[in-house]
BALOLUM-236822 format. One record per residue: y, x, z of N, C-alpha, C in turn. Coordinates in steps of 0.1 Angstrom, whole numbers, plus 5000, padded with zeros to 4 digits. Each point is the difference from the previous one (the first is absolute). Last residue first. Example, Ala and Ser with C-alpha at 12.3 -4.5 7.8 and 13.67 -1.06 7.14 Angstrom:
residues 2
497851285071501150095000501149925008/494350034999501249915000501250095000/
***
This chain:
residues 94
760676341582499050055010499849905014/503649974963498749944996498950025008/504450205006500249875003498749944997/500350444986500149985016500049875004/500150094955498750035006500149995013/504249944980499049904997498650035005/502950365004500649895008499349884998/499050354969499850075015500449885010/501549944955498549995003499550025013/504650094992499849875001498249964999/501650444999500549945010499549865002/499650214958498950065010500149935014/503249914968498949914996498850085008/503950205003500549875005498549944998/500350424981499850005015500149865008/500550044952498450025004500250025015/504349934979499149885000498550045003/502950364998500349875011499249915000/498050484979501149894998500049915011/498350485009499549874997501349934996/498650575007500649895002499549864996/499450524997499449955013501049855002/500750434968499349864995499449905012/502550425004498750044997499049854997/504850045006499650114991498750024997/501449665033500449964986499650134993/499250065045499249914993500349954987/502950305021499050084997498749924994/504049785016500450094988498850074996/499849795043499949914990500350084985/500250245036498749965000500049904987/504250125015499450114993498349984997/502649705026500449974983499350144995/499349965043499349894995500549984984/502050335030498650055000499149864991/504749955013499650114988498950044996/500749705038500349934987499650114989/499650165042498849934996500549934989/503750255018498750064993498949974997/503649755020500250034985499350124995/499149865045499749884992500450044986/500950325031498549995000499749854990/504550105012499450104991498749984996/501949705032500649984986499550104991/498850085047499449914992500449934986/502550355022498650045000499449884994/504149905012500250094986498450034998/500749785040500249914990499850074987/499750275041499049944998500049884986/502850495004500049885007499049884998/499950564998500349884991499849865007/499850584997499849905007500749894994/497250474987501149904994499749895012/498750574997499649845004501149924995/499750514991498749955007499749855003/503550424973499549845000498749985008/502850495006499149934991499649865005/502450335025500949974986499149934992/498650065044500150114993500750004988/498749565009499750115011499950114995/502549494990499450114994499450105013/500949454985499950085009499550134996/502449564977498950104999500450105009/501049464996500550135004499250105000/501249504976499050085008500750125001/502349514996500050154992498950075009/502149555016498850024993500050104986/503549925039500350044985498749954991/499649925047501449934997500350044983/496150175023500049864999501149934997/500050475005498949964991500049864995/502950175036500350064987499049924990/498650005043501149864997500550064987/496950315015499549874995500949904999/501550425012499650014986499349844999/501650065043501449994989499150004984/497150065036500649875000501149984990/498150445005499049914995500549874999/501550485012501049874996498949904994/498550445013501149975013500749884995/496350134974499750025012501049975010/500750004955499349905001499549985016/502450394982501049865003499149875005/497550394991500850035011501049865001/497650064958498949935014501250025012/503149994957498750105003499449935015/502449754957500250035015498850105001/502449684957499250135002500350055015/502549664975498749955006499150115002/504550074984500249925014498749965004/500050184956500450105009500249945015/499549734962498750015008500450175010/502549544977500450175004498950045009/500849574964499550055012500350145000/
***
């Protein structure tokens, strides 16, 4: 990836929005928009954005799981299945 090609000033966005959107959707690479030489925004195609959000969600779940393990908030698999089985049996008997 050549990030230099993916940095554009806000004036470029204003004058070539359609071209920029085509580039983003074809390459699936985000484009950094600058204002006064400072990065101000990132434009990204919807599919890549959704994939990124999903990946972040998975990483968050992994992190929470690791924290649970460190704090001893775990149950043995057999116990979990037994609790589910008992709950289902209770529901059937009502």
